[in-house]
Each structure stands twice: as structure tokens, then as C-alpha cells.
VOPAGU-2260 file (C-alpha; in pm, 1 decimal, decimal comma):
REM VOPAGU-2260
SITE   aa  ch    i         X         Y         Z
SITE  MET   A    0   -5720,6    -118,5    6362,7
SITE  ASN   A    1   -5453,5    -374,3    6276,7
SITE  SER   A    2   -5603,9    -419,3    5929,7
SITE  PHE   A    3   -5591,0     -43,0    5887,1
SITE  TYR   A    4   -5217,4     -37,6    5965,7
SITE  ILE   A    5   -5153,4    -320,6    5722,7
SITE  LEU   A    6   -5350,3    -148,0    5444,9
SITE  TYR   A    7   -5176,2     179,1    5523,1
SITE  PHE   A    8   -4839,4      -1,9    5516,1
SITE  LEU   A    9   -4911,5    -156,3    5173,4
SITE  ILE   A   10   -5032,0     175,9    5035,5
SITE  SER   A   11   -4709,7     338,1    5157,8
SITE  ILE   A   12   -4495,7      72,0    4987,5
SITE  PHE   A   13   -4694,3     118,5    4661,6
SITE  ALA   A   14   -4657,9     496,0    4688,0
SITE  GLY   A   15   -4281,5     460,8    4742,5
SITE  THR   A   16   -4243,1     223,1    4449,7
SITE  LEU   A   17   -4446,4     453,2    4224,1
SITE  SER   A   18   -4240,1     750,6    4340,3
SITE  GLY   A   19   -3916,7     561,8    4264,0
SITE  TRP   A   20   -4045,5     463,1    3919,3
SITE  LEU   A   21   -4142,7     823,4    3843,0
SITE  GLY   A   22   -3802,7     934,7    3968,1
SITE  GLY   A   23   -3640,3     687,0    3731,7
SITE  LEU   A   24   -3839,9     826,7    3438,5
SITE  LEU   A   25   -3742,1    1180,0    3530,1
SITE  THR   A   26   -3377,9    1073,6    3542,1
SITE  LYS   A   27   -3400,4     875,0    3218,5
SITE  TYR   A   28   -3544,3    1163,3    3018,4
SITE  ARG   A   29   -3314,3    1411,9    3193,6
SITE  ILE   A   30   -3596,8    1631,0    3327,4
SITE  PHE   A   31   -3374,6    1705,6    3625,0
SITE  SER   A   32   -3019,7    1829,5    3582,9
SITE  LYS   A   33   -2734,6    1644,0    3752,4
SITE  LYS   A   34   -2698,8    1905,2    4025,1
SITE  ILE   A   35   -3070,0    1892,4    4115,2
SITE  GLY   A   36   -3061,4    1512,0    4104,6
SITE  TYR   A   37   -2764,6    1499,1    4343,2
SITE  PHE   A   38   -2941,3    1748,8    4573,7
SITE  ILE   A   39   -3262,9    1543,7    4583,0
SITE  PHE   A   40   -3069,1    1219,8    4637,6
SITE  GLY   A   41   -2870,6    1376,8    4921,8
SITE  ALA   A   42   -3188,9    1514,1    5079,0
SITE  VAL   A   43   -3354,6    1172,8    5062,9
SITE  ILE   A   44   -3056,1    1003,9    5227,7
SITE  GLY   A   45   -3047,3    1267,8    5498,6
SITE  LEU   A   46   -3422,4    1228,8    5566,6
SITE  VAL   A   47   -3389,6     850,6    5586,8
SITE  LEU   A   48   -3107,7     879,4    5839,4
SITE  TYR   A   49   -3308,3    1130,2    6041,7
SITE  VAL   A   50   -3615,5     905,2    6047,9
SITE  PHE   A   51   -3405,2     601,3    6132,7
SITE  LEU   A   52   -3225,6     771,7    6423,4
SITE  ARG   A   53   -3550,1     922,7    6555,8
SITE  SER   A   54   -3714,4     582,9    6539,5
SITE  VAL   A   55   -3428,7     418,7    6727,4
SITE  ILE   A   56   -3431,3     682,8    6998,2
SITE  ALA   A   57   -3804,1     748,1    7038,3
SITE  GLY   A   58   -3948,0     422,9    6907,9
SITE  PHE   A   59   -4126,7     360,4    6580,2
SITE  ARG   A   60   -4441,8     554,3    6506,2
SITE  ILE   A   61   -4678,6     530,7    6214,7
SITE  PHE   A   62   -4536,6     848,6    6064,2
SITE  GLU   A   63   -4178,3     715,7    6063,3
SITE  ILE   A   64   -4289,6     381,7    5922,2
SITE  ASN   A   65   -4477,0     562,8    5647,5
SITE  ILE   A   66   -4170,6     772,2    5557,8
SITE  LEU   A   67   -3942,5     465,3    5549,4
SITE  CYS   A   68   -4188,3     273,1    5331,1
SITE  ILE   A   69   -4195,7     559,4    5081,8
SITE  LEU   A   70   -3824,6     639,8    5080,9
SITE  LEU   A   71   -3666,9     294,9    5087,4
SITE  PRO   A   72   -3814,1     183,9    4747,6
SITE  ILE   A   73   -3695,5     514,5    4600,4
SITE  ILE   A   74   -3341,7     452,9    4727,3
SITE  LEU   A   75   -3353,3      92,5    4606,4
SITE  LEU   A   76   -3461,7     197,3    4254,9
SITE  LEU   A   77   -3197,4     469,0    4245,5
SITE  VAL   A   78   -2928,6     215,2    4339,5
SITE  ILE   A   79   -3052,6     -30,8    4073,7
SITE  ASP   A   80   -3055,2     247,9    3814,1
SITE  LYS   A   81   -2700,5     342,8    3908,5
SITE  ILE   A   82   -2581,4     -16,1    3867,1
SITE  LYS   A   83   -2749,0     -40,9    3524,4
SITE  ARG   A   84   -2588,5     284,2    3414,6
SITE  ARG   A   85   -2244,3     158,2    3512,8
SITE  LYS   A   86   -2296,2    -166,2    3319,5
SITE  ASN   A   87   -2413,4      25,0    3010,6
SITE  LEU   A   88   -2117,5     261,0    3039,8
SITE  SER   A   89   -1881,4     -35,7    3065,3
SITE  VAL   A   90   -2033,1    -197,9    2755,5
SITE  LYS   A   91   -2019,2     130,3    2561,4
SITE  SER   A   92   -1658,5     181,9    2665,1
SITE  HIS   A   93   -1566,3    -168,9    2547,8
SITE  VAL   A   94   -1741,2    -120,1    2214,1
SITE  THR   A   95   -1576,4     220,6    2172,2
SITE  TYR   A   96   -1236,7      66,5    2250,3
SITE  GLU   A   97   -1288,2    -208,2    1991,8
SITE  ASN   A   98   -1401,6      46,5    1732,3
SITE  ASN   A   99   -1101,0     267,2    1803,4
SITE  LEU   A  100    -872,9     -35,9    1780,8
SITE  THR   A  101   -1028,6    -131,9    1447,5
SITE  ASN   A  102    -995,6     223,8    1319,8
SITE  LYS   A  103    -632,3     240,1    1430,7
SITE  THR   A  104    -561,8     -91,5    1256,7
SITE  THR   A  105    -729,5      33,8     939,4
SITE  VAL   A  106    -538,4     362,6     950,5
SITE  ARG   A  107    -211,7     178,1    1016,2
SITE  SER   A  108    -278,0     -55,7     724,6
SITE  THR   A  109    -364,9     238,0     498,4
SITE  ASN   A  110     -53,7     427,0     605,7
SITE  GLU   A  111     164,2     122,6     539,9
SITE  LYS   A  112      14,5      91,2     191,9
SITE  ASP   A  113      71,1     461,2     126,5
SITE  ILE   A  114     431,9     432,7     239,7
SITE  ARG   A  115     490,1     131,8      17,0
SITE  SER   A  116     331,3     317,4    -273,1
SITE  GLU   A  117     542,8     628,3    -213,6
SITE  GLU   A  118     866,4     431,5    -180,8
SITE  SER   A  119     808,4     224,4    -493,0
SITE  ILE   A  120     787,9     326,8    -856,7
SITE  THR   A  121     458,2     270,4   -1033,2
SITE  HIS   A  122     386,5     -79,9   -1159,4
SITE  ASN   A  123     424,9      11,6   -1525,8
SITE  GLN   A  124     752,7     189,9   -1466,7
SITE  LYS   A  125     896,8     -95,4   -1258,4
SITE  GLU   A  126     779,2    -376,3   -1483,5
SITE  LEU   A  127    1100,6    -395,6   -1682,4
SITE  VAL   A  128    1329,8    -407,7   -1378,3
SITE  ASP   A  129    1100,9    -644,9   -1184,1
SITE  ARG   A  130    1090,8    -895,1   -1470,1
SITE  MET   A  131    1468,8    -880,8   -1508,2
SITE  GLN   A  132    1515,0    -965,9   -1141,3
SITE  LEU   A  133    1354,6   -1305,6   -1198,5
SITE  SER   A  134    1650,9   -1447,2   -1390,3
SITE  LYS   A  135    2022,6   -1406,9   -1449,0
SITE  ASN   A  136    1980,8   -1514,0   -1812,6
SITE  ASN   A  137    1849,3   -1190,1   -1960,2
SITE  ILE   A  138    1901,5   -1070,5   -2315,5
SITE  PHE   A  139    1897,3    -697,4   -2381,0
SITE  ILE   A  140    1853,7    -548,8   -2729,1
SITE  SER   A  141    1999,5    -203,1   -2787,3
SITE  TYR   A  142    1872,7     -20,6   -3098,0
SITE  ARG   A  143    1761,6     313,6   -3236,6
SITE  ARG   A  144    1396,4     354,6   -3324,7
SITE  ASP   A  145    1479,7     599,9   -3600,4
SITE  ASP   A  146    1720,9     349,6   -3747,1
SITE  SER   A  147    1588,1      -6,2   -3715,9
SITE  SER   A  148    1265,4     -31,5   -3514,5
SITE  ASP   A  149    1093,0    -250,8   -3776,5
SITE  VAL   A  150    1357,0    -520,3   -3811,8
SITE  THR   A  151    1436,6    -506,0   -3437,7
SITE  GLY   A  152    1071,5    -581,3   -3369,9
SITE  ARG   A  153    1093,0    -893,6   -3588,6
SITE  ILE   A  154    1415,4   -1005,7   -3419,5
SITE  TYR   A  155    1257,4    -950,4   -3077,5
SITE  ASP   A  156     952,7   -1161,3   -3172,5
SITE  ARG   A  157    1173,5   -1452,5   -3274,3
SITE  LEU   A  158    1386,9   -1432,5   -2959,7
SITE  ALA   A  159    1082,6   -1396,8   -2733,6
SITE  LEU   A  160     925,5   -1699,9   -2901,6
SITE  LYS   A  161    1241,8   -1902,4   -2846,1
SITE  PHE   A  162    1354,7   -1790,8   -2500,9
SITE  GLY   A  163    1033,8   -1641,5   -2360,3
SITE  PRO   A  164     931,7   -1276,0   -2329,0
SITE  ASP   A  165    1048,1   -1269,2   -1965,7
SITE  PHE   A  166    1408,9   -1305,2   -2078,8
SITE  VAL   A  167    1425,0   -1058,8   -2369,4
SITE  PHE   A  168    1417,2    -679,0   -2326,2
SITE  LYS   A  169    1446,8    -398,5   -2575,7
SITE  ASP   A  170    1298,2     -73,3   -2441,3
SITE  VAL   A  171    1400,2     158,1   -2158,0
SITE  ASP   A  172    1202,4     459,9   -2277,0
SITE  SER   A  173     973,2     452,5   -1973,5
SITE  ILE   A  174    1241,6     573,3   -1732,6
SITE  PRO   A  175    1067,4     704,4   -1416,9
SITE  LEU   A  176    1065,1    1078,5   -1358,5
SITE  GLY   A  177    1327,6    1205,1   -1116,0
SITE  VAL   A  178    1556,1     903,7   -1172,8
SITE  ASN   A  179    1918,0     925,9   -1284,0
SITE  PHE   A  180    1874,0     759,7   -1624,3
SITE  LYS   A  181    2245,3     668,1   -1650,5
SITE  GLN   A  182    2224,9     475,7   -1322,8
SITE  TYR   A  183    1890,6     331,4   -1431,3
SITE  ILE   A  184    2040,1     196,9   -1755,8
SITE  ASP   A  185    2343,0      63,2   -1566,1
SITE  LYS   A  186    2110,4    -120,9   -1330,0
SITE  ILE   A  187    1924,5    -281,7   -1620,5
SITE  ILE   A  188    2242,8    -386,2   -1802,6
SITE  GLN   A  189    2377,7    -531,1   -1477,2
SITE  LYS   A  190    2084,6    -770,7   -1476,5
SITE  CYS   A  191    2168,2    -897,8   -1826,4
SITE  ASN   A  192    2429,6   -1150,5   -1931,8
SITE  ILE   A  193    2422,6   -1072,9   -2303,7
SITE  LEU   A  194    2380,3    -750,6   -2500,9
SITE  LEU   A  195    2263,0    -736,4   -2861,9
SITE  VAL   A  196    2340,6    -412,4   -3048,8
SITE  VAL   A  197    2129,8    -364,4   -3362,0
SITE  ILE   A  198    2309,6    -138,9   -3611,1
SITE  GLY   A  199    2131,5     -16,2   -3922,1
SITE  ASP   A  200    2244,9     196,2   -4212,7
SITE  ASN   A  201    2134,9     512,6   -4028,1
SITE  TRP   A  202    2272,4     419,9   -3686,0
SITE  LEU   A  203    2549,0     680,6   -3694,0
SITE  GLU   A  204    2346,3     942,8   -3878,2
SITE  VAL   A  205    2057,3     988,2   -3634,2
SITE  LYS   A  206    2090,0    1341,2   -3498,2
SITE  ASP   A  207    1965,4    1525,4   -3193,3
SITE  GLY   A  208    1777,4    1855,9   -3183,4
SITE  SER   A  209    2093,9    2057,6   -3236,9
SITE  GLY   A  210    2189,4    1864,7   -3551,9
SITE  LYS   A  211    2475,9    1667,1   -3391,8
SITE  PRO   A  212    2495,9    1285,4   -3416,0
SITE  ARG   A  213    2335,1    1133,6   -3109,6
SITE  ILE   A  214    2617,9     887,1   -3068,2
SITE  GLN   A  215    2844,2    1181,5   -2976,9
SITE  ASP   A  216    2614,1    1287,5   -2695,3
SITE  PRO   A  217    2729,7    1147,9   -2356,7
SITE  LYS   A  218    2361,6    1127,2   -2257,6
SITE  ASP   A  219    2260,2     918,8   -2560,8
SITE  HIS   A  220    2073,3     607,9   -2442,9
SITE  VAL   A  221    2232,1     374,4   -2700,5
SITE  ARG   A  222    2577,6     499,0   -2609,6
SITE  LEU   A  223    2506,7     452,4   -2238,2
SITE  GLU   A  224    2378,0      97,8   -2299,4
SITE  ILE   A  225    2689,4      -1,9   -2494,6
SITE  GLU   A  226    2925,0     163,1   -2245,2
SITE  ALA   A  227    2751,4     -19,6   -1959,0
SITE  GLY   A  228    2787,1    -352,0   -2143,5
SITE  LEU   A  229    3154,0    -291,2   -2215,7
SITE  LYS   A  230    3214,8    -196,3   -1853,0
SITE  ARG   A  231    3061,2    -523,5   -1737,9
SITE  SER   A  232    3255,0    -725,7   -1995,9
SITE  ILE   A  233    2946,1    -928,2   -2087,4
SITE  PRO   A  234    2911,7   -1086,1   -2434,4
SITE  ILE   A  235    2809,8    -824,3   -2690,9
SITE  ILE   A  236    2681,0    -926,3   -3032,5
SITE  PRO   A  237    2655,8    -652,1   -3296,3
SITE  ILE   A  238    2364,8    -725,9   -3532,4
SITE  LEU   A  239    2405,1    -557,8   -3869,6
SITE  VAL   A  240    2079,6    -493,1   -4055,2
SITE  LYS   A  241    1985,7    -308,9   -4376,3
SITE  ASN   A  242    2329,9    -379,4   -4526,4
SITE  ALA   A  243    2499,5    -176,9   -4252,2
SITE  GLN   A  244    2867,5    -208,6   -4162,2
SITE  LEU   A  245    3042,5    -182,7   -3828,0
SITE  PRO   A  246    3138,0     179,5   -3761,9
SITE  SER   A  247    3502,6     275,8   -3769,5
SITE  GLN   A  248    3678,7     392,7   -3457,4
SITE  ASP   A  249    3687,2     744,9   -3598,3
SITE  ASP   A  250    3305,3     756,1   -3607,5
SITE  ILE   A  251    3234,6     663,1   -3248,0
SITE  PRO   A  252    3344,3     799,6   -2906,9
SITE  GLU   A  253    3657,2     655,8   -2750,9
SITE  SER   A  254    3451,8     499,1   -2473,1
SITE  MET   A  255    3280,1     277,8   -2733,1
SITE  ILE   A  256    3573,4     182,2   -2955,0
SITE  GLU   A  257    3587,7    -172,4   -2816,0
SITE  ILE   A  258    3250,4    -248,0   -2979,8
SITE  ILE   A  259    3416,1    -273,8   -3323,7
SITE  TYR   A  260    3623,1    -571,3   -3204,8
SITE  TYR   A  261    3324,1    -783,9   -3107,2
SITE  ASN   A  262    3227,0   -1048,6   -3357,8
SITE  GLY   A  263    2877,6    -985,3   -3489,9
SITE  ILE   A  264    2627,7   -1118,6   -3739,5
SITE  ALA   A  265    2441,8    -977,2   -4035,3
SITE  VAL   A  266    2065,5   -1029,2   -4042,2
SITE  ARG   A  267    1944,8    -992,6   -4398,1
SITE  PRO   A  268    1589,4    -925,6   -4513,9
SITE  ASP   A  269    1364,6   -1200,5   -4646,7
SITE  PRO   A  270    1408,3   -1467,2   -4767,8
SITE  ASP   A  271    1726,2   -1494,4   -4553,2
SITE  PHE   A  272    1588,1   -1331,9   -4236,9
SITE  HIS   A  273    1481,4   -1647,2   -4049,0
SITE  HIS   A  274    1795,1   -1836,9   -4148,1
SITE  ASP   A  275    2014,5   -1557,4   -4011,8
SITE  VAL   A  276    1809,3   -1530,1   -3690,6
SITE  ASP   A  277    1845,8   -1906,3   -3640,6
SITE  ARG   A  278    2223,2   -1857,9   -3647,0
SITE  LEU   A  279    2185,7   -1571,5   -3397,8
SITE  ILE   A  280    1980,2   -1790,1   -3163,6
SITE  LYS   A  281    2245,4   -2064,7   -3168,3
SITE  GLY   A  282    2508,5   -1806,6   -3078,8
SITE  ILE   A  283    2297,1   -1677,2   -2789,4
SITE  GLU   A  284    2233,4   -2030,0   -2658,0
SITE  SER   A  285    2606,8   -2078,0   -2609,1
SITE  TYR   A  286    2599,9   -1799,3   -2347,6
SITE  THR   A  287    2278,5   -1887,4   -2162,6
SITE  ASN   A  288    2110,9   -2191,2   -2011,3
SITE  ILE   A  289    1769,0   -2095,5   -2146,1
SITE  SER   A  290    1641,5   -2267,9   -2455,1
């Protein structure tokens, strides 16, 4: 009889364990909804308490022992499953937090880059100003393309070879859109300590779309460059090319009249070109500490 109780007891424990395992599978694959699961769990707890109290009051019987052996493993497996779920949820929450943090950092970095890009002018448009900020010994060449682009290019090559291309500038045509070009030119001239004005035989004759001389236009780039140099009182060297002469004060605006009093130099074509540019370079060296 005792062996029968023991065998019956072991079978009950096995049945309870199997029931708990099946319950875990049902929970894992969500065969039961949450409401039904909570109802079953509450019913099991209530039945266990009932059996326990009945056993305490009336003494243990084989039926109560059987019920406890079946239900206790189920409760134990449910508790273990609950603990595992909490651990998994904690790990998932930590991973989600780290991912969100990484995403926020990436978005912040991207936004900062966008802001820097929006606040700055494009690289090509800023190149001239950025290079000029590297030194206080900058040489700016003012000229008209329709008048002397060829000889100015040769003069620029010689000066760039002598002083370095980072110190010699001759074009402001790539003025950024939406920028006050008068202020832009003023800013560039402010970063120079010497201004070279190339004057060819057609310097005064170049006309705008309406047929008026460009030099009479207050918005003319060459005029603005010279006016900015005069305002700063930096050394200005007129360079006369193609047998040109300094303009008379009657031919230029009043704001530029001072230019005719600056001592300049004539740069003749070959075979005298390099000799004249050598003289120009010596004159520039007296104003700068670059050589």
C-alpha cells in the first residue's frame, strides 16, 4: 500500500510538471490571451489555497496531496517563466535605450552638420576669402577682363611663382548669391595690404549693356575695388599695360581721383616684360615680408 502511495505521488509530480510545461508552451505561443491566462492563474492560486486550508483543518488526504503535487509544479514553472520574461524585457529595454541614444547622437550630429552647411557659404565660393584669412600679406590684382586679361594672367603667374599662390588674388567673380557684393569686395580688400590696378588701353572704354562706360557705374567691380583700396589707404600700384596712360581726373569719378596720384609702373610686352615685372616685384617686396 505504501509503495502504491509513493508511485501515485511520483506520478502526480510528473503530471504536474508536464502540465506546467504544457502551460508554458501555451503561454509562449500565445494560445491563451492575457485575460484567460490571468483567469487560469488566479483559479489555480485559489484552488491551492483552498486545498491547503482544507488540509490544515481536516488533515491531509490522498486527494489533497494529489492536487498539491499537480498544482505546485505549475505554479513554480509560471513563476520561473515570469522571472525570465522580466529579464528579457529588461535586456530589450536596455538595448532599445542604447539604440535610441545612438540614433539621437547620429541625428544630432547630422543636424549640426546641416546647420554648419547652411550657415556657411559653399567651399568654392568661400575659397578666396578663406585663403586670404591665412595671412596679412595679401596682394590683390584689380583688372578688367575685356581690357587686359591676357597680360594680367602673365603678371599673376610671375607674382604667384615669387610670393606663392596663397598670397596673390585676382578674381572676385564668384560672389555668392544673396550677398551684398560691395560689402563682399570691401571685406576682401580689407584682408590685403597692397592693391595692384592693371590699366590697359581699353580700361576706360569698356561699356556696360546700356552703352555707358563701366567706370561711371557705382556698381562697377573695378571701381568698387579701387574705392575700397583708397578708403583703406593701403599702397596702390597702377600697372600700365598695352601702352596705356593714367586716366585724367575728368575721365574717372570723383571718388577715384586719388588713383592718378599714385606712382605706378609700365609693364611692356616682350622682350621687356620680365624685366619690368622684376621691377614690380622689388617694389612689392618693400611693402610685404613675403619673398
